[in-house]
mmCIF file as Biopython writes it, N, C-alpha, C and O atoms, coordinates in Angstrom:
data_model
#
loop_
_atom_site.group_PDB
_atom_site.id
_atom_site.type_symbol
_atom_site.label_atom_id
_atom_site.label_alt_id
_atom_site.label_comp_id
_atom_site.label_asym_id
_atom_site.label_entity_id
_atom_site.label_seq_id
_atom_site.pdbx_PDB_ins_code
_atom_site.Cartn_x
_atom_site.Cartn_y
_atom_site.Cartn_z
_atom_site.occupancy
_atom_site.B_iso_or_equiv
_atom_site.auth_seq_id
_atom_site.auth_asym_id
_atom_site.pdbx_PDB_model_num
ATOM 1   N N  . MET A ? 1  ? -12.442 -21.429 40.583  1.0 0.0 1  A 1 
ATOM 2   C CA . MET A ? 1  ? -12.643 -20.627 39.536  1.0 0.0 1  A 1 
ATOM 3   C C  . MET A ? 1  ? -11.799 -18.969 39.609  1.0 0.0 1  A 1 
ATOM 4   O O  . MET A ? 1  ? -12.305 -18.152 40.378  1.0 0.0 1  A 1 
ATOM 5   N N  . GLU A ? 2  ? -11.086 -18.726 39.152  1.0 0.0 2  A 1 
ATOM 6   C CA . GLU A ? 2  ? -10.503 -17.234 39.247  1.0 0.0 2  A 1 
ATOM 7   C C  . GLU A ? 2  ? -10.848 -16.042 38.617  1.0 0.0 2  A 1 
ATOM 8   O O  . GLU A ? 2  ? -10.811 -15.803 37.410  1.0 0.0 2  A 1 
ATOM 9   N N  . LYS A ? 3  ? -11.279 -15.112 39.778  1.0 0.0 3  A 1 
ATOM 10  C CA . LYS A ? 3  ? -11.720 -13.492 39.038  1.0 0.0 3  A 1 
ATOM 11  C C  . LYS A ? 3  ? -10.611 -12.927 38.300  1.0 0.0 3  A 1 
ATOM 12  O O  . LYS A ? 3  ? -9.394  -12.930 38.487  1.0 0.0 3  A 1 
ATOM 13  N N  . LEU A ? 4  ? -11.459 -12.382 37.304  1.0 0.0 4  A 1 
ATOM 14  C CA . LEU A ? 4  ? -10.341 -11.357 36.673  1.0 0.0 4  A 1 
ATOM 15  C C  . LEU A ? 4  ? -10.131 -9.931  36.666  1.0 0.0 4  A 1 
ATOM 16  O O  . LEU A ? 4  ? -11.066 -9.162  36.443  1.0 0.0 4  A 1 
ATOM 17  N N  . ASN A ? 5  ? -9.011  -9.550  36.888  1.0 0.0 5  A 1 
ATOM 18  C CA . ASN A ? 5  ? -9.146  -8.242  36.920  1.0 0.0 5  A 1 
ATOM 19  C C  . ASN A ? 5  ? -9.593  -7.143  35.868  1.0 0.0 5  A 1 
ATOM 20  O O  . ASN A ? 5  ? -9.861  -7.511  34.724  1.0 0.0 5  A 1 
ATOM 21  N N  . GLU A ? 6  ? -9.656  -6.200  36.114  1.0 0.0 6  A 1 
ATOM 22  C CA . GLU A ? 6  ? -9.819  -4.859  34.624  1.0 0.0 6  A 1 
ATOM 23  C C  . GLU A ? 6  ? -8.875  -5.535  33.423  1.0 0.0 6  A 1 
ATOM 24  O O  . GLU A ? 6  ? -9.189  -6.265  32.482  1.0 0.0 6  A 1 
ATOM 25  N N  . LYS A ? 7  ? -7.513  -4.958  33.868  1.0 0.0 7  A 1 
ATOM 26  C CA . LYS A ? 7  ? -6.578  -5.156  32.821  1.0 0.0 7  A 1 
ATOM 27  C C  . LYS A ? 7  ? -7.185  -6.670  32.039  1.0 0.0 7  A 1 
ATOM 28  O O  . LYS A ? 7  ? -7.442  -6.698  30.835  1.0 0.0 7  A 1 
ATOM 29  N N  . GLN A ? 8  ? -7.344  -7.819  32.909  1.0 0.0 8  A 1 
ATOM 30  C CA . GLN A ? 8  ? -6.971  -8.899  32.263  1.0 0.0 8  A 1 
ATOM 31  C C  . GLN A ? 8  ? -8.640  -9.277  31.344  1.0 0.0 8  A 1 
ATOM 32  O O  . GLN A ? 8  ? -8.891  -10.034 30.407  1.0 0.0 8  A 1 
ATOM 33  N N  . LEU A ? 9  ? -9.336  -8.518  32.006  1.0 0.0 9  A 1 
ATOM 34  C CA . LEU A ? 9  ? -10.902 -8.527  31.231  1.0 0.0 9  A 1 
ATOM 35  C C  . LEU A ? 9  ? -10.561 -8.111  29.819  1.0 0.0 9  A 1 
ATOM 36  O O  . LEU A ? 9  ? -10.692 -8.804  28.809  1.0 0.0 9  A 1 
ATOM 37  N N  . LYS A ? 10 ? -10.065 -6.768  29.908  1.0 0.0 10 A 1 
ATOM 38  C CA . LYS A ? 10 ? -9.977  -6.362  28.836  1.0 0.0 10 A 1 
ATOM 39  C C  . LYS A ? 10 ? -8.718  -6.534  27.753  1.0 0.0 10 A 1 
ATOM 40  O O  . LYS A ? 10 ? -8.566  -5.799  26.777  1.0 0.0 10 A 1 
ATOM 41  N N  . SER A ? 11 ? -7.864  -7.623  28.106  1.0 0.0 11 A 1 
ATOM 42  C CA . SER A ? 11 ? -7.372  -8.174  27.281  1.0 0.0 11 A 1 
ATOM 43  C C  . SER A ? 11 ? -7.749  -9.583  26.634  1.0 0.0 11 A 1 
ATOM 44  O O  . SER A ? 11 ? -6.892  -10.377 26.249  1.0 0.0 11 A 1 
ATOM 45  N N  . ILE A ? 12 ? -8.803  -9.756  26.572  1.0 0.0 12 A 1 
ATOM 46  C CA . ILE A ? 12 ? -9.734  -11.116 26.160  1.0 0.0 12 A 1 
ATOM 47  C C  . ILE A ? 12 ? -10.001 -10.743 24.814  1.0 0.0 12 A 1 
ATOM 48  O O  . ILE A ? 12 ? -10.378 -9.600  24.556  1.0 0.0 12 A 1 
ATOM 49  N N  . LYS A ? 13 ? -9.838  -11.616 23.923  1.0 0.0 13 A 1 
ATOM 50  C CA . LYS A ? 13 ? -9.905  -11.555 22.368  1.0 0.0 13 A 1 
ATOM 51  C C  . LYS A ? 13 ? -10.903 -12.520 22.099  1.0 0.0 13 A 1 
ATOM 52  O O  . LYS A ? 13 ? -10.378 -13.623 22.256  1.0 0.0 13 A 1 
ATOM 53  N N  . ALA A ? 14 ? -11.646 -12.593 21.892  1.0 0.0 14 A 1 
ATOM 54  C CA . ALA A ? 14 ? -13.110 -13.319 21.536  1.0 0.0 14 A 1 
ATOM 55  C C  . ALA A ? 14 ? -14.261 -13.378 20.568  1.0 0.0 14 A 1 
ATOM 56  O O  . ALA A ? 14 ? -14.689 -12.271 20.241  1.0 0.0 14 A 1 
ATOM 57  N N  . GLY A ? 15 ? -14.787 -14.306 20.099  1.0 0.0 15 A 1 
ATOM 58  C CA . GLY A ? 15 ? -16.111 -13.876 19.056  1.0 0.0 15 A 1 
ATOM 59  C C  . GLY A ? 15 ? -15.429 -13.402 17.360  1.0 0.0 15 A 1 
ATOM 60  O O  . GLY A ? 15 ? -14.322 -13.433 16.823  1.0 0.0 15 A 1 
ATOM 61  N N  . ALA A ? 16 ? -16.321 -13.132 17.114  1.0 0.0 16 A 1 
ATOM 62  C CA . ALA A ? 16 ? -15.923 -13.022 15.500  1.0 0.0 16 A 1 
ATOM 63  C C  . ALA A ? 16 ? -15.749 -11.570 14.813  1.0 0.0 16 A 1 
ATOM 64  O O  . ALA A ? 16 ? -16.533 -10.708 15.210  1.0 0.0 16 A 1 
ATOM 65  N N  . GLY A ? 17 ? -15.166 -11.344 14.203  1.0 0.0 17 A 1 
ATOM 66  C CA . GLY A ? 17 ? -14.569 -10.255 13.425  1.0 0.0 17 A 1 
ATOM 67  C C  . GLY A ? 17 ? -15.465 -9.772  12.973  1.0 0.0 17 A 1 
ATOM 68  O O  . GLY A ? 17 ? -16.491 -10.399 12.708  1.0 0.0 17 A 1 
ATOM 69  N N  . ALA A ? 18 ? -15.241 -8.006  12.681  1.0 0.0 18 A 1 
ATOM 70  C CA . ALA A ? 18 ? -16.529 -7.465  12.019  1.0 0.0 18 A 1 
ATOM 71  C C  . ALA A ? 18 ? -16.365 -7.887  10.401  1.0 0.0 18 A 1 
ATOM 72  O O  . ALA A ? 18 ? -17.414 -7.702  9.783   1.0 0.0 18 A 1 
ATOM 73  N N  . GLY A ? 19 ? -15.437 -8.333  9.719   1.0 0.0 19 A 1 
ATOM 74  C CA . GLY A ? 19 ? -15.443 -8.901  8.463   1.0 0.0 19 A 1 
ATOM 75  C C  . GLY A ? 19 ? -16.259 -9.998  8.145   1.0 0.0 19 A 1 
ATOM 76  O O  . GLY A ? 19 ? -16.940 -9.998  7.119   1.0 0.0 19 A 1 
ATOM 77  N N  . TRP A ? 20 ? -16.243 -11.212 9.175   1.0 0.0 20 A 1 
ATOM 78  C CA . TRP A ? 20 ? -17.122 -11.897 9.184   1.0 0.0 20 A 1 
ATOM 79  C C  . TRP A ? 20 ? -18.466 -12.138 9.115   1.0 0.0 20 A 1 
ATOM 80  O O  . TRP A ? 20 ? -19.138 -12.864 8.383   1.0 0.0 20 A 1 
ATOM 81  N N  . ILE A ? 21 ? -18.763 -11.318 10.106  1.0 0.0 21 A 1 
ATOM 82  C CA . ILE A ? 21 ? -20.692 -10.546 10.223  1.0 0.0 21 A 1 
ATOM 83  C C  . ILE A ? 21 ? -20.853 -10.020 9.037   1.0 0.0 21 A 1 
ATOM 84  O O  . ILE A ? 21 ? -21.910 -10.421 8.550   1.0 0.0 21 A 1 
ATOM 85  N N  . ILE A ? 22 ? -20.199 -9.195  8.249   1.0 0.0 22 A 1 
ATOM 86  C CA . ILE A ? 22 ? -20.490 -7.977  7.469   1.0 0.0 22 A 1 
ATOM 87  C C  . ILE A ? 22 ? -20.376 -9.335  5.920   1.0 0.0 22 A 1 
ATOM 88  O O  . ILE A ? 22 ? -21.002 -9.149  4.876   1.0 0.0 22 A 1 
ATOM 89  N N  . ALA A ? 23 ? -19.584 -10.419 6.123   1.0 0.0 23 A 1 
ATOM 90  C CA . ALA A ? 23 ? -19.786 -11.780 4.520   1.0 0.0 23 A 1 
ATOM 91  C C  . ALA A ? 23 ? -20.873 -12.199 5.286   1.0 0.0 23 A 1 
ATOM 92  O O  . ALA A ? 23 ? -21.896 -11.997 4.633   1.0 0.0 23 A 1 
ATOM 93  N N  . GLY A ? 24 ? -21.195 -12.848 6.722   1.0 0.0 24 A 1 
ATOM 94  C CA . GLY A ? 24 ? -22.315 -13.500 6.913   1.0 0.0 24 A 1 
ATOM 95  C C  . GLY A ? 24 ? -24.023 -13.155 6.371   1.0 0.0 24 A 1 
ATOM 96  O O  . GLY A ? 24 ? -24.868 -13.995 6.061   1.0 0.0 24 A 1 
ATOM 97  N N  . ILE A ? 25 ? -24.187 -11.458 6.387   1.0 0.0 25 A 1 
ATOM 98  C CA . ILE A ? 25 ? -25.264 -10.957 6.377   1.0 0.0 25 A 1 
ATOM 99  C C  . ILE A ? 25 ? -25.031 -10.741 4.376   1.0 0.0 25 A 1 
ATOM 100 O O  . ILE A ? 25 ? -26.018 -11.028 3.699   1.0 0.0 25 A 1 
ATOM 101 N N  . VAL A ? 26 ? -24.118 -10.397 3.850   1.0 0.0 26 A 1 
ATOM 102 C CA . VAL A ? 26 ? -23.976 -10.461 2.443   1.0 0.0 26 A 1 
ATOM 103 C C  . VAL A ? 26 ? -24.220 -11.629 1.928   1.0 0.0 26 A 1 
ATOM 104 O O  . VAL A ? 26 ? -24.755 -11.587 0.820   1.0 0.0 26 A 1 
ATOM 105 N N  . ALA A ? 27 ? -24.004 -12.677 2.369   1.0 0.0 27 A 1 
ATOM 106 C CA . ALA A ? 27 ? -24.197 -14.243 1.926   1.0 0.0 27 A 1 
ATOM 107 C C  . ALA A ? 27 ? -26.063 -14.399 1.913   1.0 0.0 27 A 1 
ATOM 108 O O  . ALA A ? 27 ? -26.848 -14.682 1.008   1.0 0.0 27 A 1 
ATOM 109 N N  . GLY A ? 28 ? -26.285 -14.014 3.577   1.0 0.0 28 A 1 
ATOM 110 C CA . GLY A ? 28 ? -27.643 -14.086 3.777   1.0 0.0 28 A 1 
ATOM 111 C C  . GLY A ? 28 ? -28.704 -13.363 2.676   1.0 0.0 28 A 1 
ATOM 112 O O  . GLY A ? 28 ? -29.825 -13.704 2.300   1.0 0.0 28 A 1 
ATOM 113 N N  . ILE A ? 29 ? -28.012 -12.437 2.396   1.0 0.0 29 A 1 
ATOM 114 C CA . ILE A ? 29 ? -28.884 -11.453 1.681   1.0 0.0 29 A 1 
ATOM 115 C C  . ILE A ? 29 ? -28.945 -12.096 0.254   1.0 0.0 29 A 1 
ATOM 116 O O  . ILE A ? 29 ? -30.038 -12.174 -0.307  1.0 0.0 29 A 1 
ATOM 117 N N  . THR A ? 30 ? -27.676 -12.613 -0.421  1.0 0.0 30 A 1 
ATOM 118 C CA . THR A ? 30 ? -27.687 -12.953 -1.892  1.0 0.0 30 A 1 
ATOM 119 C C  . THR A ? 30 ? -28.346 -14.173 -1.922  1.0 0.0 30 A 1 
ATOM 120 O O  . THR A ? 30 ? -28.836 -14.446 -3.017  1.0 0.0 30 A 1 
ATOM 121 N N  . PHE A ? 31 ? -28.533 -15.163 -0.841  1.0 0.0 31 A 1 
ATOM 122 C CA . PHE A ? 31 ? -29.319 -16.293 -0.685  1.0 0.0 31 A 1 
ATOM 123 C C  . PHE A ? 31 ? -30.709 -15.803 -0.940  1.0 0.0 31 A 1 
ATOM 124 O O  . PHE A ? 31 ? -31.317 -16.311 -1.882  1.0 0.0 31 A 1 
ATOM 125 N N  . LEU A ? 32 ? -31.275 -14.899 -0.233  1.0 0.0 32 A 1 
ATOM 126 C CA . LEU A ? 32 ? -32.466 -14.505 0.125   1.0 0.0 32 A 1 
ATOM 127 C C  . LEU A ? 32 ? -33.260 -13.745 -1.811  1.0 0.0 32 A 1 
ATOM 128 O O  . LEU A ? 32 ? -34.355 -13.833 -2.365  1.0 0.0 32 A 1 
ATOM 129 N N  . ILE A ? 33 ? -32.247 -13.245 -2.078  1.0 0.0 33 A 1 
ATOM 130 C CA . ILE A ? 33 ? -32.581 -12.885 -3.055  1.0 0.0 33 A 1 
ATOM 131 C C  . ILE A ? 33 ? -32.502 -13.971 -4.340  1.0 0.0 33 A 1 
ATOM 132 O O  . ILE A ? 33 ? -33.232 -13.677 -5.286  1.0 0.0 33 A 1 
ATOM 133 N N  . GLY A ? 34 ? -31.954 -14.800 -4.431  1.0 0.0 34 A 1 
ATOM 134 C CA . GLY A ? 34 ? -31.739 -15.961 -5.030  1.0 0.0 34 A 1 
ATOM 135 C C  . GLY A ? 34 ? -33.166 -16.580 -4.957  1.0 0.0 34 A 1 
ATOM 136 O O  . GLY A ? 34 ? -33.864 -16.730 -5.960  1.0 0.0 34 A 1 
ATOM 137 N N  . VAL A ? 35 ? -33.554 -16.933 -3.679  1.0 0.0 35 A 1 
ATOM 138 C CA . VAL A ? 35 ? -34.848 -17.726 -3.642  1.0 0.0 35 A 1 
ATOM 139 C C  . VAL A ? 35 ? -35.843 -16.610 -4.104  1.0 0.0 35 A 1 
ATOM 140 O O  . VAL A ? 35 ? -36.864 -17.047 -4.635  1.0 0.0 35 A 1 
ATOM 141 N N  . ILE A ? 36 ? -35.736 -15.259 -4.003  1.0 0.0 36 A 1 
ATOM 142 C CA . ILE A ? 36 ? -37.208 -14.642 -4.581  1.0 0.0 36 A 1 
ATOM 143 C C  . ILE A ? 36 ? -36.945 -14.758 -5.840  1.0 0.0 36 A 1 
ATOM 144 O O  . ILE A ? 36 ? -37.973 -15.014 -6.467  1.0 0.0 36 A 1 
ATOM 145 N N  . ASP A ? 37 ? -35.793 -14.664 -6.650  1.0 0.0 37 A 1 
ATOM 146 C CA . ASP A ? 37 ? -35.638 -14.692 -8.066  1.0 0.0 37 A 1 
ATOM 147 C C  . ASP A ? 37 ? -36.304 -16.180 -8.703  1.0 0.0 37 A 1 
ATOM 148 O O  . ASP A ? 37 ? -36.988 -16.273 -9.722  1.0 0.0 37 A 1 
ATOM 149 N N  . GLY A ? 38 ? -35.875 -17.326 -7.757  1.0 0.0 38 A 1 
ATOM 150 C CA . GLY A ? 38 ? -36.481 -18.357 -8.068  1.0 0.0 38 A 1 
ATOM 151 C C  . GLY A ? 38 ? -37.966 -18.763 -8.109  1.0 0.0 38 A 1 
ATOM 152 O O  . GLY A ? 38 ? -38.486 -19.645 -8.792  1.0 0.0 38 A 1 
ATOM 153 N N  . TYR A ? 39 ? -38.538 -17.910 -7.212  1.0 0.0 39 A 1 
ATOM 154 C CA . TYR A ? 39 ? -40.044 -17.890 -7.061  1.0 0.0 39 A 1 
ATOM 155 C C  . TYR A ? 39 ? -40.396 -17.324 -8.183  1.0 0.0 39 A 1 
ATOM 156 O O  . TYR A ? 39 ? -40.849 -18.092 -9.032  1.0 0.0 39 A 1 
ATOM 157 N N  . THR A ? 40 ? -40.316 -16.040 -8.490  1.0 0.0 40 A 1 
ATOM 158 C CA . THR A ? 40 ? -40.567 -15.052 -9.522  1.0 0.0 40 A 1 
ATOM 159 C C  . THR A ? 40 ? -40.287 -15.270 -10.874 1.0 0.0 40 A 1 
ATOM 160 O O  . THR A ? 40 ? -41.051 -14.603 -11.571 1.0 0.0 40 A 1 
ATOM 161 N N  . ARG A ? 41 ? -39.367 -16.047 -11.628 1.0 0.0 41 A 1 
ATOM 162 C CA . ARG A ? 41 ? -38.912 -16.353 -12.597 1.0 0.0 41 A 1 
ATOM 163 C C  . ARG A ? 41 ? -38.352 -17.799 -12.689 1.0 0.0 41 A 1 
ATOM 164 O O  . ARG A ? 41 ? -37.135 -17.950 -12.789 1.0 0.0 41 A 1 
ATOM 165 N N  . PRO A ? 42 ? -38.997 -18.621 -12.667 1.0 0.0 42 A 1 
ATOM 166 C CA . PRO A ? 42 ? -38.893 -20.093 -12.524 1.0 0.0 42 A 1 
ATOM 167 C C  . PRO A ? 42 ? -38.372 -20.777 -14.204 1.0 0.0 42 A 1 
ATOM 168 O O  . PRO A ? 42 ? -39.157 -21.054 -15.111 1.0 0.0 42 A 1 
ATOM 169 N N  . PHE A ? 43 ? -37.476 -20.864 -14.230 1.0 0.0 43 A 1 
ATOM 170 C CA . PHE A ? 43 ? -37.231 -21.237 -15.665 1.0 0.0 43 A 1 
ATOM 171 C C  . PHE A ? 43 ? -37.403 -23.195 -15.605 1.0 0.0 43 A 1 
ATOM 172 O O  . PHE A ? 43 ? -37.328 -23.886 -14.590 1.0 0.0 43 A 1 
ATOM 173 N N  . ASN A ? 44 ? -37.600 -23.587 -16.782 1.0 0.0 44 A 1 
ATOM 174 C CA . ASN A ? 44 ? -38.312 -25.112 -16.942 1.0 0.0 44 A 1 
ATOM 175 C C  . ASN A ? 44 ? -36.308 -26.026 -17.006 1.0 0.0 44 A 1 
ATOM 176 O O  . ASN A ? 44 ? -35.238 -25.506 -17.321 1.0 0.0 44 A 1 
ATOM 177 N N  . CYS A ? 45 ? -36.468 -26.762 -16.777 1.0 0.0 45 A 1 
ATOM 178 C CA . CYS A ? 45 ? -35.425 -27.523 -17.103 1.0 0.0 45 A 1 
ATOM 179 C C  . CYS A ? 45 ? -35.079 -27.999 -18.320 1.0 0.0 45 A 1 
ATOM 180 O O  . CYS A ? 45 ? -35.917 -28.635 -18.960 1.0 0.0 45 A 1 
ATOM 181 N N  . ARG A ? 46 ? -33.884 -27.787 -18.802 1.0 0.0 46 A 1 
ATOM 182 C CA . ARG A ? 46 ? -33.675 -28.150 -20.357 1.0 0.0 46 A 1 
ATOM 183 C C  . ARG A ? 46 ? -33.291 -30.004 -20.402 1.0 0.0 46 A 1 
ATOM 184 O O  . ARG A ? 46 ? -33.082 -30.566 -21.477 1.0 0.0 46 A 1 
#
């Protein structure tokens, strides 16, 4: 295994971008709102 110097460590690009993290949070909140809405206002099948 090779040890990286400080310049090489700073040049590593990995992980999720901020846009994807925000999109995931918004999707999770939307899903939870839908679940809560389904329990509080259930509609009959037509």
